[in-house]
N, CA, C and O of each residue as an XYZ file, in Angstrom:
360
protein
N       0.852     -1.181      0.000
C       0.000      0.000      0.000
C       0.894      1.239      0.000
O       1.767      1.363      0.859
N       0.694      2.155     -0.944
C       1.474      3.370     -0.936
C       0.776      4.448     -0.113
O      -0.370      4.273      0.299
N       1.466      5.561      0.126
C       0.948      6.603      1.002
C      -0.356      7.211      0.518
O      -1.182      7.614      1.337
N      -0.566      7.290     -0.801
C      -1.805      7.886     -1.282
C      -3.019      7.003     -1.005
O      -4.151      7.486     -1.036
N      -2.795      5.695     -0.730
C      -3.898      4.803     -0.407
C      -4.240      4.801      1.084
O      -5.230      4.190      1.486
N      -3.447      5.467      1.896
C      -3.696      5.513      3.325
C      -4.928      6.362      3.607
O      -5.001      7.514      3.181
N      -5.888      5.803      4.318
C      -7.119      6.506      4.657
C      -6.983      7.061      6.062
O      -6.739      6.318      7.012
N      -7.142      8.369      6.189
C      -7.116      9.010      7.498
C      -8.544      9.013      8.021
O      -9.438      9.543      7.361
N      -8.776      8.433      9.192
C     -10.142      8.393      9.718
C     -10.597      9.760     10.216
O      -9.788     10.582     10.648
N     -11.899      9.984     10.147
C     -12.462     11.200     10.715
C     -13.476     10.826     11.773
O     -14.370     10.011     11.548
N     -13.319     11.434     12.922
C     -14.251     11.241     14.029
C     -14.706     12.594     14.521
O     -13.949     13.566     14.515
N     -15.970     12.642     14.950
C     -16.526     13.864     15.516
C     -17.140     13.498     16.859
O     -17.970     12.593     16.949
N     -16.726     14.209     17.896
C     -17.242     13.982     19.246
C     -17.743     15.308     19.793
O     -16.993     16.279     19.892
N     -19.033     15.334     20.149
C     -19.630     16.533     20.733
C     -20.018     16.196     22.172
O     -20.726     15.223     22.429
N     -19.538     17.020     23.102
C     -19.853     16.825     24.513
C     -20.790     17.942     24.971
O     -20.383     19.100     25.064
N     -22.033     17.594     25.254
C     -23.036     18.523     25.790
C     -23.215     19.792     24.962
O     -23.545     20.846     25.505
N     -23.001     19.697     23.657
C     -23.121     20.824     22.728
C     -22.237     22.005     23.115
O     -22.477     23.129     22.674
N     -21.222     21.757     23.932
C     -20.320     22.817     24.399
C     -18.875     22.599     23.962
O     -18.084     23.543     23.948
N     -18.529     21.386     23.610
C     -17.142     21.034     23.284
C     -17.163     20.075     22.093
O     -17.869     19.067     22.112
N     -16.387     20.395     21.061
C     -16.366     19.608     19.836
C     -14.935     19.207     19.524
O     -14.034     20.045     19.486
N     -14.742     17.927     19.302
C     -13.432     17.416     18.901
C     -13.602     16.753     17.542
O     -14.445     15.872     17.374
N     -12.793     17.184     16.565
C     -12.852     16.649     15.209
C     -11.459     16.148     14.844
O     -10.473     16.859     15.038
N     -11.374     14.936     14.319
C     -10.116     14.421     13.801
C     -10.205     14.364     12.281
O     -11.298     14.442     11.720
N      -9.078     14.230     11.621
C      -9.054     14.205     10.159
C      -9.123     15.592      9.554
O      -9.527     15.751      8.402
N      -8.727     16.609     10.331
C      -8.758     17.990      9.860
C      -7.465     18.298      9.111
O      -6.368     18.015      9.594
N      -7.612     18.880      7.927
C      -6.456     19.279      7.126
C      -6.077     20.734      7.380
O      -4.897     21.066      7.489
N      -7.106     21.616      7.475
C      -6.833     23.048      7.600
C      -8.086     23.762      8.086
O      -9.201     23.268      7.914
N      -7.895     24.920      8.691
C      -9.019     25.792      9.051
C      -9.106     26.855      7.969
O      -8.153     27.602      7.743
N     -10.265     26.922      7.293
C     -10.447     27.893      6.220
C     -10.849     29.264      6.757
O     -10.604     30.275      6.098
N     -11.456     29.318      7.932
C     -11.844     30.587      8.542
C     -12.703     30.347      9.762
O     -13.309     29.287      9.918
N     -12.748     31.361     10.636
C     -13.604     31.215     11.814
C     -14.003     32.573     12.367
O     -13.255     33.547     12.290
N     -15.208     32.604     12.928
C     -15.732     33.740     13.675
C     -16.341     33.164     14.939
O     -16.241     31.963     15.191
N     -16.971     34.014     15.733
C     -17.620     33.515     16.947
C     -18.897     32.736     16.643
O     -19.438     32.063     17.520
N     -19.384     32.825     15.398
C     -20.619     32.113     15.051
C     -20.417     30.994     14.027
O     -21.330     30.201     13.796
N     -19.217     30.918     13.403
C     -19.004     29.893     12.381
C     -17.521     29.547     12.269
O     -16.656     30.423     12.288
N     -17.247     28.229     12.150
C     -15.899     27.739     11.910
C     -15.964     26.862     10.665
O     -16.783     25.945     10.592
N     -15.109     27.138      9.689
C     -15.083     26.368      8.448
C     -13.740     25.647      8.378
O     -12.682     26.276      8.397
N     -13.799     24.311      8.297
C     -12.571     23.516      8.269
C     -12.575     22.574      7.074
O     -13.620     22.083      6.646
N     -11.387     22.337      6.552
C     -11.214     21.359      5.482
C     -10.825     20.044      6.144
O      -9.838     19.979      6.877
N     -11.604     18.994      5.883
C     -11.346     17.684      6.471
C     -11.053     16.683      5.361
O     -11.149     17.000      4.176
N     -10.698     15.484      5.763
C     -10.435     14.422      4.794
C     -11.707     14.001      4.050
O     -11.625     13.350      3.009
N     -12.875     14.366      4.573
C     -14.140     14.017      3.935
C     -14.838     15.201      3.290
O     -15.984     15.075      2.857
N     -14.177     16.344      3.217
C     -14.765     17.529      2.612
C     -14.802     18.683      3.589
O     -14.301     18.588      4.709
N     -15.411     19.787      3.143
C     -15.488     20.984      3.972
C     -16.581     20.824      5.028
O     -17.704     20.431      4.710
N     -16.252     21.126      6.271
C     -17.183     21.018      7.390
C     -17.418     22.410      7.953
O     -16.471     23.125      8.281
N     -18.702     22.794      8.066
C     -19.073     24.084      8.634
C     -19.698     23.838     10.005
O     -20.676     23.102     10.134
N     -19.121     24.462     11.017
C     -19.600     24.358     12.394
C     -20.242     25.693     12.729
O     -19.596     26.736     12.625
N     -21.517     25.671     13.132
C     -22.220     26.909     13.467
C     -22.634     26.889     14.929
O     -22.870     25.832     15.515
N     -22.715     28.074     15.498
C     -23.115     28.210     16.890
C     -22.894     29.631     17.359
O     -22.898     30.571     16.564
N     -22.700     29.777     18.668
C     -22.429     31.097     19.222
C     -21.280     30.987     20.219
O     -21.082     29.952     20.855
N     -20.543     32.062     20.336
C     -19.396     32.128     21.243
C     -18.400     30.995     20.979
O     -17.846     30.417     21.914
N     -18.176     30.678     19.681
C     -17.270     29.592     19.310
C     -15.814     30.046     19.410
O     -15.470     31.162     19.023
N     -14.970     29.164     19.934
C     -13.545     29.438     20.077
C     -12.765     28.215     19.628
O     -13.039     27.099     20.068
N     -11.789     28.427     18.749
C     -10.879     27.360     18.350
C      -9.819     27.287     19.439
O      -8.983     28.181     19.565
N      -9.861     26.222     20.217
C      -8.952     26.062     21.345
C      -7.625     25.481     20.898
O      -6.565     25.915     21.350
N      -7.684     24.496     20.009
C      -6.461     23.808     19.623
C      -6.619     23.196     18.237
O      -7.664     22.632     17.913
N      -5.573     23.313     17.420
C      -5.477     22.593     16.156
C      -4.096     21.983     16.111
O      -3.095     22.698     16.061
N      -4.037     20.670     16.128
C      -2.762     19.968     16.036
C      -2.583     19.545     14.583
O      -3.193     18.580     14.123
N      -1.746     20.273     13.879
C      -1.560     20.041     12.443
C      -1.000     18.659     12.149
O      -1.374     18.047     11.148
N      -0.109     18.154     13.002
C       0.505     16.851     12.731
C      -0.480     15.702     12.865
O      -0.391     14.732     12.113
N      -1.429     15.784     13.816
C      -2.401     14.702     14.005
C      -3.758     15.014     13.373
O      -4.601     14.124     13.267
N      -3.983     16.264     12.951
C      -5.254     16.632     12.335
C      -6.404     16.692     13.308
O      -7.544     16.405     12.945
N      -6.116     17.066     14.554
C      -7.147     17.119     15.596
C      -7.497     18.564     15.922
O      -6.612     19.393     16.139
N      -8.800     18.862     15.956
C      -9.304     20.207     16.220
C     -10.201     20.173     17.444
O     -10.992     19.245     17.614
N     -10.081     21.192     18.306
C     -10.932     21.324     19.482
C     -11.591     22.695     19.443
O     -10.914     23.720     19.372
N     -12.937     22.702     19.493
C     -13.724     23.931     19.468
C     -14.646     23.922     20.682
O     -15.235     22.893     21.011
N     -14.772     25.084     21.355
C     -15.716     25.206     22.459
C     -16.705     26.323     22.146
O     -16.439     27.176     21.299
N     -17.829     26.315     22.823
C     -18.887     27.297     22.637
C     -20.229     26.593     22.568
O     -20.326     25.403     22.867
N     -21.259     27.317     22.177
C     -22.603     26.747     22.021
C     -22.741     26.259     20.587
O     -22.938     27.060     19.673
N     -22.639     24.943     20.386
C     -22.647     24.356     19.044
C     -24.088     24.064     18.636
O     -24.810     23.353     19.334
N     -24.499     24.626     17.489
C     -25.878     24.421     17.048
C     -25.993     23.523     15.819
O     -27.011     22.851     15.650
N     -24.963     23.493     14.947
C     -25.065     22.614     13.779
C     -23.695     22.306     13.193
O     -22.735     23.061     13.350
N     -23.646     21.162     12.508
C     -22.486     20.739     11.724
C     -23.013     20.378     10.348
O     -24.035     19.702     10.225
N     -22.314     20.829      9.310
C     -22.783     20.543      7.957
C     -21.592     20.382      7.024
O     -20.699     21.228      6.990
N     -21.588     19.284      6.266
C     -20.588     19.112      5.222
C     -21.088     19.832      3.982
O     -22.210     19.600      3.533
N     -20.248     20.712      3.425
C     -20.657     21.438      2.218
C     -19.993     20.877      0.973
O     -20.378     21.218     -0.145
N     -19.009     20.029      1.156
C     -18.341     19.389      0.034
C     -18.078     17.949      0.400
O     -18.088     17.595      1.578
N     -17.844     17.121     -0.589
C     -17.575     15.717     -0.300
C     -16.403     15.252     -1.124
O     -16.355     15.491     -2.331
N     -15.469     14.601     -0.498
C     -14.278     14.078     -1.158
C     -14.560     12.655     -1.615
O     -14.601     11.733     -0.800
N     -14.752     12.474     -2.917
C     -15.095     11.159     -3.457
C     -13.948     10.170     -3.292
O     -14.173      8.960     -3.329
N     -12.749     10.647     -3.114
C     -11.590      9.768     -2.988
C     -11.411      9.207     -1.586
O     -10.399      8.561     -1.315
N     -12.355      9.432     -0.693
C     -12.187      9.002      0.695
C     -13.119      7.846      1.036
O     -14.221      7.731      0.499
N     -12.654      7.004      1.934
C     -13.469      5.984      2.564
C     -14.163      5.003      1.644
O     -13.577      4.499      0.686
N     -15.414      4.744      1.950
C     -16.226      3.753      1.266
C     -16.342      4.048     -0.229
O     -16.221      3.138     -1.049
N     -16.575      5.309     -0.588
C     -16.747      5.646     -1.995
C     -15.477      5.378     -2.790
O     -15.550      5.017     -3.964
N     -14.342      5.544     -2.183
C     -13.088      5.270     -2.874
C     -12.998      3.796     -3.223
O     -12.550      3.439     -4.313
N     -13.420      2.938     -2.305
C     -13.355      1.499     -2.563
C     -14.393      1.073     -3.602
O     -14.119      0.190     -4.414
N     -15.570      1.682     -3.588
C     -16.637      1.312     -4.503
C     -16.329      1.759     -5.935
O     -16.505      0.988     -6.878
N     -15.870      3.001     -6.097
C     -15.684      3.585     -7.415
C     -14.239      3.524     -7.901
O     -13.830      4.366     -8.700
N     -13.487      2.584     -7.455
C     -12.097      2.422     -7.844
C     -11.950      2.080     -9.286
O     -10.831      1.910     -9.770
């Protein structure tokens, strides 16, 4: 298996709608107190809420920690080369 075939897993953990941990993050595209936009291995993820704060982004492990009042998560793009779809449409 070469490096391009390595699948980075993505996990999302929300604790009491106040703390969000996301793995598989590639980059933060932008953030305000009401919206955080991140590029993940599965596409662009938009996190909406109020009083949002990016506490930590570990670039080497792709782990992001956000706190605040989290109201929604939405993928706005999808990476066809990831996960199940990659295996199906090979």
